N, CA and C atoms as a LAMMPS dump frame, in Angstrom:
ITEM: TIMESTEP
0
ITEM: NUMBER OF ATOMS
537
ITEM: BOX BOUNDS ff ff ff
-5.0000000000000000e+02 5.0000000000000000e+02
-5.0000000000000000e+02 5.0000000000000000e+02
-5.0000000000000000e+02 5.0000000000000000e+02
ITEM: ATOMS id mol type element x y z
1 1 1 N 80.743 31.477 9.337
2 1 2 C 80.425 30.142 8.928
3 1 3 C 79.436 29.508 9.903
4 2 1 N 79.702 29.754 11.189
5 2 2 C 78.781 29.203 12.165
6 2 3 C 77.367 29.748 11.943
7 3 1 N 77.366 31.017 11.619
8 3 2 C 76.092 31.626 11.39
9 3 3 C 75.399 31.019 10.17
10 4 1 N 76.105 30.716 9.159
11 4 2 C 75.565 30.109 7.962
12 4 3 C 75.003 28.726 8.27
13 5 1 N 75.695 27.973 9.131
14 5 2 C 75.213 26.641 9.531
15 5 3 C 73.878 26.755 10.266
16 6 1 N 73.787 27.753 11.143
17 6 2 C 72.553 27.933 11.893
18 6 3 C 71.383 28.244 10.951
19 7 1 N 71.679 29.076 9.949
20 7 2 C 70.654 29.419 8.994
21 7 3 C 70.242 28.192 8.175
22 8 1 N 71.171 27.381 7.802
23 8 2 C 70.867 26.18 7.034
24 8 3 C 70.039 25.218 7.884
25 9 1 N 70.456 25.014 9.136
26 9 2 C 69.707 24.139 10.049
27 9 3 C 68.308 24.714 10.276
28 10 1 N 68.249 26.038 10.467
29 10 2 C 66.968 26.685 10.688
30 10 3 C 66.053 26.506 9.475
31 11 1 N 66.561 26.706 8.271
32 11 2 C 65.767 26.552 7.061
33 11 3 C 65.318 25.108 6.85
34 12 1 N 66.206 24.145 7.159
35 12 2 C 65.843 22.736 7.036
36 12 3 C 64.726 22.395 8.015
37 13 1 N 64.867 22.815 9.271
38 13 2 C 63.825 22.535 10.288
39 13 3 C 62.501 23.221 9.921
40 14 1 N 62.598 24.475 9.47
41 14 2 C 61.384 25.192 9.079
42 14 3 C 60.706 24.496 7.906
43 15 1 N 61.491 24.007 6.959
44 15 2 C 60.932 23.284 5.816
45 15 3 C 60.245 21.996 6.252
46 16 1 N 60.896 21.261 7.17
47 16 2 C 60.31 20.013 7.67
48 16 3 C 58.985 20.292 8.378
49 17 1 N 58.971 21.314 9.224
50 17 2 C 57.739 21.66 9.954
51 17 3 C 56.658 22.099 8.964
52 18 1 N 57.027 22.917 7.985
53 18 2 C 56.062 23.395 7.005
54 18 3 C 55.504 22.243 6.165
55 19 1 N 56.349 21.335 5.72
56 19 2 C 55.909 20.184 4.922
57 19 3 C 55.024 19.269 5.748
58 20 1 N 55.404 18.975 6.983
59 20 2 C 54.606 18.11 7.851
60 20 3 C 53.232 18.719 8.112
61 21 1 N 53.156 19.986 8.419
62 21 2 C 51.874 20.661 8.669
63 21 3 C 51.006 20.685 7.44
64 22 1 N 51.618 20.932 6.279
65 22 2 C 50.868 20.965 5.027
66 22 3 C 50.337 19.592 4.674
67 23 1 N 51.141 18.573 4.838
68 23 2 C 50.674 17.231 4.516
69 23 3 C 49.576 16.787 5.464
70 24 1 N 49.604 17.258 6.7
71 24 2 C 48.529 16.925 7.633
72 24 3 C 47.215 17.524 7.148
73 25 1 N 47.264 18.713 6.594
74 25 2 C 46.066 19.344 6.064
75 25 3 C 45.557 18.567 4.855
76 26 1 N 46.444 18.109 3.989
77 26 2 C 46.047 17.362 2.811
78 26 3 C 45.512 15.978 3.151
79 27 1 N 45.882 15.419 4.269
80 27 2 C 45.468 14.075 4.636
81 27 3 C 44.242 14.038 5.541
82 28 1 N 43.72 15.17 5.929
83 28 2 C 42.55 15.217 6.794
84 28 3 C 41.323 14.786 6.003
85 29 1 N 40.608 13.772 6.474
86 29 2 C 39.417 13.256 5.806
87 29 3 C 38.239 13.258 6.759
88 30 1 N 37.042 13.328 6.192
89 30 2 C 35.827 13.251 6.991
90 30 3 C 34.781 12.514 6.169
91 31 1 N 33.93 11.74 6.829
92 31 2 C 32.896 10.98 6.129
93 31 3 C 31.633 10.99 6.964
94 32 1 N 30.477 11.149 6.295
95 32 2 C 29.179 11.122 6.968
96 32 3 C 28.232 10.284 6.132
97 33 1 N 27.701 9.202 6.669
98 33 2 C 26.745 8.346 5.965
99 33 3 C 25.343 8.659 6.445
100 34 1 N 24.434 8.833 5.513
101 34 2 C 23.028 9.056 5.829
102 34 3 C 22.225 7.953 5.178
103 35 1 N 21.618 7.106 5.995
104 35 2 C 20.817 6.01 5.464
105 35 3 C 19.42 6.541 5.131
106 36 1 N 19.022 6.354 3.884
107 36 2 C 17.709 6.782 3.425
108 36 3 C 16.886 5.524 3.171
109 37 1 N 15.747 5.419 3.843
110 37 2 C 14.889 4.249 3.635
111 37 3 C 13.62 4.693 2.913
112 38 1 N 13.146 3.847 2.057
113 38 2 C 11.927 4.097 1.307
114 38 3 C 10.795 3.328 2.001
115 39 1 N 9.67 3.981 2.175
116 39 2 C 8.542 3.314 2.808
117 39 3 C 8.081 2.121 1.986
118 40 1 N 7.639 1.082 2.669
119 40 2 C 7.18 -0.11 1.949
120 40 3 C 5.658 -0.096 1.82
121 41 1 N 5.189 -0.71 0.761
122 41 2 C 3.765 -0.767 0.444
123 41 3 C 3.394 -2.238 0.298
124 42 1 N 2.747 -2.778 1.305
125 42 2 C 2.344 -4.193 1.27
126 42 3 C 1.008 -4.332 1.995
127 43 1 N 0.005 -4.825 1.273
128 43 2 C -1.307 -5.007 1.895
129 43 3 C -1.677 -6.485 1.925
130 44 1 N -2.656 -6.782 2.757
131 44 2 C -3.142 -8.159 2.916
132 44 3 C -4.659 -8.109 3.084
133 45 1 N -5.35 -9.024 2.409
134 45 2 C -6.802 -9.149 2.6
135 45 3 C -7.019 -10.065 3.794
136 46 1 N -7.732 -9.551 4.79
137 46 2 C -8.014 -10.324 6.004
138 46 3 C -9.507 -10.611 5.995
139 47 1 N -9.86 -11.897 6.114
140 47 2 C -11.287 -12.223 6.091
141 47 3 C -11.642 -13.285 7.111
142 48 1 N -12.894 -13.221 7.521
143 48 2 C -13.489 -14.22 8.392
144 48 3 C -14.654 -14.79 7.581
145 49 1 N -14.483 -16.013 7.069
146 49 2 C -15.451 -16.625 6.166
147 49 3 C -16.029 -17.875 6.819
148 50 1 N -17.348 -17.909 6.944
149 50 2 C -18.023 -19.075 7.518
150 50 3 C -19.171 -19.477 6.598
151 51 1 N -19.024 -20.636 6.001
152 51 2 C -20.045 -21.171 5.114
153 51 3 C -21.114 -21.878 5.947
154 52 1 N -22.403 -21.604 5.685
155 52 2 C -23.453 -22.305 6.438
156 52 3 C -23.48 -23.789 6.059
157 53 1 N -24.081 -24.595 6.927
158 53 2 C -24.154 -26.038 6.669
159 53 3 C -24.937 -26.344 5.394
160 54 1 N -26.011 -25.608 5.166
161 54 2 C -26.859 -25.883 3.999
162 54 3 C -27.188 -24.592 3.263
163 55 1 N -27.165 -24.681 1.943
164 55 2 C -27.66 -23.606 1.09
165 55 3 C -28.74 -24.247 0.231
166 56 1 N -29.992 -23.822 0.45
167 56 2 C -31.112 -24.452 -0.232
168 56 3 C -31.875 -23.455 -1.091
169 57 1 N -32.224 -23.834 -2.297
170 57 2 C -33.08 -22.965 -3.119
171 57 3 C -34.398 -22.714 -2.394
172 58 1 N -34.931 -21.505 -2.515
173 58 2 C -36.206 -21.164 -1.863
174 58 3 C -36.022 -20.614 -0.457
175 59 1 N -34.814 -20.672 0.09
176 59 2 C -34.554 -20.129 1.431
177 59 3 C -33.495 -19.038 1.333
178 60 1 N -33.731 -17.935 2.038
179 60 2 C -32.689 -16.912 2.082
180 60 3 C -31.501 -17.462 2.875
181 61 1 N -30.327 -17.286 2.345
182 61 2 C -29.126 -17.82 2.983
183 61 3 C -28.13 -16.691 3.206
184 62 1 N -27.676 -16.583 4.439
185 62 2 C -26.683 -15.563 4.783
186 62 3 C -25.343 -16.258 5.03
187 63 1 N -24.323 -15.825 4.274
188 63 2 C -22.971 -16.391 4.408
189 63 3 C -22.077 -15.312 5.016
190 64 1 N -21.501 -15.626 6.174
191 64 2 C -20.618 -14.641 6.802
192 64 3 C -19.318 -14.532 6.014
193 65 1 N -19.014 -13.323 5.597
194 65 2 C -17.743 -13.061 4.916
195 65 3 C -17.337 -11.636 5.282
196 66 1 N -16.601 -11.522 6.377
197 66 2 C -16.114 -10.218 6.834
198 66 3 C -14.75 -9.977 6.187
199 67 1 N -14.63 -8.841 5.517
200 67 2 C -13.405 -8.538 4.77
201 67 3 C -12.857 -7.183 5.2
202 68 1 N -11.567 -7.178 5.506
203 68 2 C -10.831 -5.948 5.802
204 68 3 C -9.506 -6 5.05
205 69 1 N -8.882 -4.842 4.876
206 69 2 C -7.576 -4.765 4.235
207 69 3 C -6.59 -4.247 5.276
208 70 1 N -5.465 -4.964 5.407
209 70 2 C -4.441 -4.58 6.385
210 70 3 C -3.219 -4.024 5.653
211 71 1 N -2.707 -2.909 6.144
212 71 2 C -1.488 -2.315 5.6
213 71 3 C -0.309 -2.871 6.395
214 72 1 N 0.389 -3.843 5.83
215 72 2 C 1.561 -4.439 6.483
216 72 3 C 2.837 -3.649 6.207
217 73 1 N 2.732 -2.613 5.397
218 73 2 C 3.905 -1.808 5.053
219 73 3 C 4.133 -0.702 6.066
220 74 1 N 5.043 0.19 5.709
221 74 2 C 5.377 1.309 6.588
222 74 3 C 4.841 2.634 6.063
223 75 1 N 4.476 2.679 4.793
224 75 2 C 4.02 3.919 4.171
225 75 3 C 2.504 4.069 4.291
226 76 1 N 2.063 5.311 4.276
227 76 2 C 0.637 5.63 4.229
228 76 3 C 0.15 5.304 2.817
229 77 1 N -0.983 4.596 2.698
230 77 2 C -1.481 4.17 1.388
231 77 3 C -2.972 4.451 1.247
232 78 1 N -3.403 4.527 -0.02
233 78 2 C -4.819 4.492 -0.339
234 78 3 C -5.116 3.089 -0.856
235 79 1 N -6.277 2.56 -0.491
236 79 2 C -6.658 1.187 -0.837
237 79 3 C -7.95 1.214 -1.641
238 80 1 N -8.007 0.315 -2.636
239 80 2 C -9.265 0.095 -3.34
240 80 3 C -9.438 -1.409 -3.525
241 81 1 N -10.703 -1.833 -3.63
242 81 2 C -10.997 -3.26 -3.753
243 81 3 C -12.105 -3.468 -4.776
244 82 1 N -12.062 -4.651 -5.371
245 82 2 C -13.048 -5.044 -6.371
246 82 3 C -13.616 -6.386 -5.922
247 83 1 N -14.91 -6.56 -6.035
248 83 2 C -15.553 -7.823 -5.656
249 83 3 C -16.226 -8.397 -6.9
250 84 1 N -15.896 -9.663 -7.214
251 84 2 C -16.433 -10.308 -8.413
252 84 3 C -16.933 -11.712 -8.062
253 85 1 N -17.767 -12.237 -8.94
254 85 2 C -18.267 -13.604 -8.82
255 85 3 C -17.661 -14.449 -9.926
256 86 1 N -17.358 -15.683 -9.612
257 86 2 C -16.856 -16.581 -10.658
258 86 3 C -17.999 -17.135 -11.505
259 87 1 N -19.208 -17.011 -10.997
260 87 2 C -20.394 -17.531 -11.684
261 87 3 C -21.448 -16.427 -11.666
262 88 1 N -21.754 -15.878 -12.814
263 88 2 C -22.697 -14.761 -12.863
264 88 3 C -24.165 -15.185 -12.917
265 89 1 N -24.444 -16.482 -12.957
266 89 2 C -25.837 -16.933 -12.981
267 89 3 C -26.566 -16.54 -11.701
268 90 1 N -25.871 -16.643 -10.591
269 90 2 C -26.48 -16.387 -9.287
270 90 3 C -26.36 -14.92 -8.866
271 91 1 N -25.468 -14.166 -9.506
272 91 2 C -25.173 -12.801 -9.046
273 91 3 C -26.389 -11.864 -8.958
274 92 1 N -27.403 -11.96 -9.832
275 92 2 C -28.556 -11.063 -9.655
276 92 3 C -29.333 -11.333 -8.356
277 93 1 N -29.104 -12.478 -7.757
278 93 2 C -29.844 -12.857 -6.549
279 93 3 C -28.98 -12.741 -5.29
280 94 1 N -27.828 -12.127 -5.428
281 94 2 C -26.915 -11.976 -4.297
282 94 3 C -26.857 -10.523 -3.875
283 95 1 N -26.904 -10.307 -2.577
284 95 2 C -26.741 -8.975 -1.999
285 95 3 C -25.512 -9.013 -1.102
286 96 1 N -24.663 -8.013 -1.282
287 96 2 C -23.493 -7.897 -0.417
288 96 3 C -23.857 -6.973 0.74
289 97 1 N -23.72 -7.474 1.942
290 97 2 C -24.028 -6.681 3.123
291 97 3 C -22.758 -5.954 3.548
292 98 1 N -22.821 -4.616 3.428
293 98 2 C -21.653 -3.792 3.721
294 98 3 C -22.009 -2.77 4.795
295 99 1 N -21.08 -2.508 5.693
296 99 2 C -21.333 -1.451 6.678
297 99 3 C -21.342 -0.077 6.006
298 100 1 N -22.038 0.851 6.6
299 100 2 C -22.059 2.224 6.085
300 100 3 C -20.775 2.913 6.508
301 101 1 N -20.325 3.859 5.665
302 101 2 C -19.229 4.686 6.148
303 101 3 C -18.03 4.821 5.25
304 102 1 N -16.927 4.272 5.695
305 102 2 C -15.602 4.621 5.192
306 102 3 C -15.271 4.152 3.777
307 103 1 N -16.059 3.273 3.204
308 103 2 C -15.809 2.79 1.838
309 103 3 C -16.79 3.467 0.891
310 104 1 N -16.307 3.821 -0.288
311 104 2 C -17.147 4.467 -1.292
312 104 3 C -17.054 3.668 -2.588
313 105 1 N -18.21 3.297 -3.15
314 105 2 C -18.223 2.535 -4.398
315 105 3 C -18.444 3.481 -5.57
316 106 1 N -17.619 3.313 -6.607
317 106 2 C -17.81 4.066 -7.859
318 106 3 C -18.217 3.038 -8.91
319 107 1 N -19.426 3.182 -9.464
320 107 2 C -19.929 2.19 -10.425
321 107 3 C -19.072 2.101 -11.69
322 108 1 N -19.098 0.915 -12.295
323 108 2 C -18.379 0.716 -13.566
324 108 3 C -18.929 1.679 -14.601
325 109 1 N -18.058 2.081 -15.522
326 109 2 C -18.445 3.026 -16.554
327 109 3 C -18.122 4.463 -16.183
328 110 1 N -17.927 4.752 -14.911
329 110 2 C -17.528 6.088 -14.48
330 110 3 C -16.018 6.105 -14.281
331 111 1 N -15.454 7.303 -14.239
332 111 2 C -14.017 7.424 -13.981
333 111 3 C -13.687 6.747 -12.648
334 112 1 N -12.656 5.93 -12.641
335 112 2 C -12.209 5.147 -11.477
336 112 3 C -13.232 4.08 -11.075
337 113 1 N -14.18 3.765 -11.935
338 113 2 C -15.296 2.884 -11.607
339 113 3 C -14.958 1.413 -11.479
340 114 1 N -15.868 0.705 -10.794
341 114 2 C -15.756 -0.732 -10.599
342 114 3 C -15.037 -1.114 -9.313
343 115 1 N -14.77 -0.134 -8.458
344 115 2 C -14.019 -0.398 -7.222
345 115 3 C -14.698 0.249 -6.014
346 116 1 N -14.432 -0.375 -4.863
347 116 2 C -14.745 0.219 -3.575
348 116 3 C -13.461 0.904 -3.117
349 117 1 N -13.562 2.161 -2.732
350 117 2 C -12.398 2.939 -2.31
351 117 3 C -12.469 3.218 -0.812
352 118 1 N -11.381 2.907 -0.11
353 118 2 C -11.275 3.36 1.275
354 118 3 C -10.861 4.819 1.178
355 119 1 N -11.684 5.706 1.704
356 119 2 C -11.551 7.131 1.41
357 119 3 C -10.47 7.849 2.212
358 120 1 N -9.946 7.248 3.255
359 120 2 C -8.896 7.878 4.06
360 120 3 C -7.557 7.203 3.802
361 121 1 N -6.453 7.946 3.938
362 121 2 C -5.142 7.294 3.854
363 121 3 C -5.009 6.28 4.998
364 122 1 N -4.473 5.108 4.696
365 122 2 C -4.334 4.038 5.692
366 122 3 C -2.873 3.982 6.15
367 123 1 N -2.605 4.365 7.399
368 123 2 C -1.217 4.348 7.893
369 123 3 C -0.671 2.925 7.977
370 124 1 N 0.653 2.809 7.942
371 124 2 C 1.302 1.505 8.07
372 124 3 C 0.92 0.822 9.369
373 125 1 N 0.734 -0.505 9.3
374 125 2 C 0.414 -1.293 10.486
375 125 3 C -1.037 -1.224 10.937
376 126 1 N -1.912 -0.617 10.14
377 126 2 C -3.319 -0.516 10.539
378 126 3 C -4.214 -1.256 9.549
379 127 1 N -5.502 -1.379 9.912
380 127 2 C -6.46 -2.128 9.101
381 127 3 C -7.683 -1.256 8.826
382 128 1 N -8.269 -1.446 7.644
383 128 2 C -9.488 -0.709 7.301
384 128 3 C -10.651 -1.242 8.131
385 129 1 N -11.705 -0.463 8.24
386 129 2 C -12.959 -1.031 8.751
387 129 3 C -13.447 -2.071 7.736
388 130 1 N -14.456 -2.829 8.107
389 130 2 C -14.952 -3.888 7.216
390 130 3 C -15.481 -3.32 5.91
391 131 1 N -15.055 -3.955 4.835
392 131 2 C -15.578 -3.664 3.503
393 131 3 C -16.861 -4.46 3.287
394 132 1 N -16.889 -5.65 3.812
395 132 2 C -17.989 -6.586 3.594
396 132 3 C -18.266 -7.327 4.899
397 133 1 N -19.549 -7.532 5.205
398 133 2 C -19.94 -8.298 6.391
399 133 3 C -20.458 -9.683 6.04
400 134 1 N -21.269 -9.727 4.976
401 134 2 C -21.853 -11.015 4.599
402 134 3 C -22.354 -10.975 3.162
403 135 1 N -22.669 -12.172 2.684
404 135 2 C -23.248 -12.366 1.358
405 135 3 C -24.61 -13.019 1.583
406 136 1 N -25.647 -12.439 0.993
407 136 2 C -27 -12.969 1.185
408 136 3 C -27.538 -13.45 -0.161
409 137 1 N -27.921 -14.731 -0.208
410 137 2 C -28.541 -15.296 -1.408
411 137 3 C -30.058 -15.247 -1.206
412 138 1 N -30.746 -14.619 -2.122
413 138 2 C -32.183 -14.399 -2.016
414 138 3 C -32.964 -15.709 -2.095
415 139 1 N -34.072 -15.749 -1.4
416 139 2 C -34.986 -16.902 -1.468
417 139 3 C -35.638 -16.977 -2.844
418 140 1 N -35.617 -15.872 -3.596
419 140 2 C -36.213 -15.823 -4.935
420 140 3 C -35.33 -16.448 -6.014
421 141 1 N -34.11 -16.807 -5.678
422 141 2 C -33.203 -17.376 -6.688
423 141 3 C -33.757 -18.712 -7.17
424 142 1 N -33.974 -18.873 -8.483
425 142 2 C -34.513 -20.138 -8.997
426 142 3 C -33.484 -21.268 -8.882
427 143 1 N -33.987 -22.451 -8.747
428 143 2 C -33.129 -23.642 -8.619
429 143 3 C -32.137 -23.744 -9.791
430 144 1 N -32.537 -23.3 -10.968
431 144 2 C -31.708 -23.448 -12.167
432 144 3 C -30.393 -22.648 -12.114
433 145 1 N -30.297 -21.615 -11.252
434 145 2 C -29.07 -20.804 -11.184
435 145 3 C -28.126 -21.242 -10.061
436 146 1 N -28.579 -22.202 -9.264
437 146 2 C -27.742 -22.653 -8.145
438 146 3 C -26.585 -23.504 -8.658
439 147 1 N -25.423 -22.92 -8.622
440 147 2 C -24.176 -23.596 -8.978
441 147 3 C -23.106 -23.09 -8.033
442 148 1 N -22.053 -23.877 -7.883
443 148 2 C -20.937 -23.423 -7.059
444 148 3 C -20.371 -22.13 -7.634
445 149 1 N -19.924 -21.25 -6.749
446 149 2 C -19.297 -20.01 -7.213
447 149 3 C -18.253 -19.552 -6.195
448 150 1 N -17.353 -18.734 -6.687
449 150 2 C -16.355 -18.1 -5.827
450 150 3 C -16.686 -16.62 -5.76
451 151 1 N -16.533 -16.061 -4.585
452 151 2 C -16.641 -14.623 -4.406
453 151 3 C -15.198 -14.13 -4.289
454 152 1 N -14.762 -13.391 -5.285
455 152 2 C -13.353 -13.004 -5.382
456 152 3 C -13.196 -11.553 -4.929
457 153 1 N -12.317 -11.359 -3.949
458 153 2 C -11.997 -10.012 -3.486
459 153 3 C -10.577 -9.709 -3.946
460 154 1 N -10.455 -8.635 -4.703
461 154 2 C -9.159 -8.193 -5.208
462 154 3 C -8.897 -6.807 -4.612
463 155 1 N -7.692 -6.578 -4.09
464 155 2 C -7.371 -5.267 -3.51
465 155 3 C -6.011 -4.799 -4
466 156 1 N -5.878 -3.486 -4.105
467 156 2 C -4.59 -2.9 -4.457
468 156 3 C -4.428 -1.591 -3.698
469 157 1 N -3.167 -1.168 -3.6
470 157 2 C -2.891 0.054 -2.849
471 157 3 C -1.795 0.854 -3.527
472 158 1 N -1.777 2.149 -3.21
473 158 2 C -0.714 3.031 -3.692
474 158 3 C -0.214 3.875 -2.523
475 159 1 N 1.107 4.057 -2.471
476 159 2 C 1.668 4.982 -1.492
477 159 3 C 1.216 6.372 -1.885
478 160 1 N 1.037 7.22 -0.889
479 160 2 C 0.518 8.532 -1.245
480 160 3 C 0.958 9.629 -0.306
481 161 1 N 0.997 10.81 -0.857
482 161 2 C 1.146 12.03 -0.064
483 161 3 C -0.1 12.888 -0.238
484 162 1 N -1.029 12.416 -1.076
485 162 2 C -2.288 13.125 -1.3
486 162 3 C -3.213 12.954 -0.1
487 163 1 N -4.153 13.888 0.027
488 163 2 C -5.181 13.765 1.058
489 163 3 C -6.5 13.262 0.469
490 164 1 N -6.675 13.415 -0.85
491 164 2 C -7.91 13.013 -1.525
492 164 3 C -7.671 11.719 -2.307
493 165 1 N -8.444 10.692 -2.013
494 165 2 C -8.229 9.383 -2.649
495 165 3 C -8.442 9.425 -4.167
496 166 1 N -9.435 10.181 -4.631
497 166 2 C -9.693 10.241 -6.074
498 166 3 C -8.516 10.881 -6.807
499 167 1 N -7.993 11.954 -6.257
500 167 2 C -6.856 12.636 -6.875
501 167 3 C -5.635 11.709 -6.918
502 168 1 N -5.412 10.96 -5.839
503 168 2 C -4.265 10.038 -5.776
504 168 3 C -4.389 8.933 -6.828
505 169 1 N -5.56 8.299 -6.924
506 169 2 C -5.742 7.214 -7.893
507 169 3 C -5.719 7.748 -9.326
508 170 1 N -6.317 8.905 -9.538
509 170 2 C -6.311 9.507 -10.873
510 170 3 C -4.873 9.759 -11.331
511 171 1 N -4.07 10.342 -10.463
512 171 2 C -2.668 10.63 -10.785
513 171 3 C -1.899 9.334 -11.047
514 172 1 N -2.104 8.349 -10.2
515 172 2 C -1.403 7.065 -10.351
516 172 3 C -1.76 6.409 -11.695
517 173 1 N -3.04 6.364 -12.009
518 173 2 C -3.481 5.713 -13.242
519 173 3 C -3.023 6.477 -14.484
520 174 1 N -3.001 7.788 -14.419
521 174 2 C -2.526 8.575 -15.56
522 174 3 C -1.031 8.364 -15.791
523 175 1 N -0.252 8.298 -14.722
524 175 2 C 1.18 8.053 -14.869
525 175 3 C 1.432 6.654 -15.429
526 176 1 N 0.622 5.689 -15.02
527 176 2 C 0.78 4.316 -15.506
528 176 3 C 0.504 4.19 -16.992
529 177 1 N -0.463 4.964 -17.483
530 177 2 C -0.812 4.923 -18.902
531 177 3 C 0.239 5.589 -19.77
532 178 1 N 0.932 6.59 -19.218
533 178 2 C 1.915 7.325 -20.028
534 178 3 C 3.279 6.647 -20.064
535 179 1 N 3.513 5.656 -19.212
536 179 2 C 4.818 4.982 -19.184
537 179 3 C 4.883 3.844 -20.159
């Protein structure tokens, strides 16, 4: 009988140990959080605009308008810009003074046309070289076309993993049309 008691006690203790160990395995938890951030795409047109005191018909007039695009986001982007006049009467007599180099203009009517393209990817927190230095009104402009006008600079950007700006814009525009 004593032996039977020992076996019963032994089996009860073994069961308790086995149940406790098993439940510990079932209650073991682990968690790992991985924060994924998406790069931001935010640009700003930065300009230094100085209007001369006088604009007179018959005199060539140079208006300082330095324009750059700043990438305030975190992602690498391609940038393009469009320059328009609010008054087209004077536009044949206006010359835009632009530095040579990093911007490429594609004329309207061609694929991707009507925009100046910054040809390199623009990293976050950086600024393009100048797109525009000044606006020159010709001395040949007749008095009849002199009216107030706005010079409108419009810019847009796309996040990219492409190295070629044309390929990036082409892909972006094609996806936009199919959606």
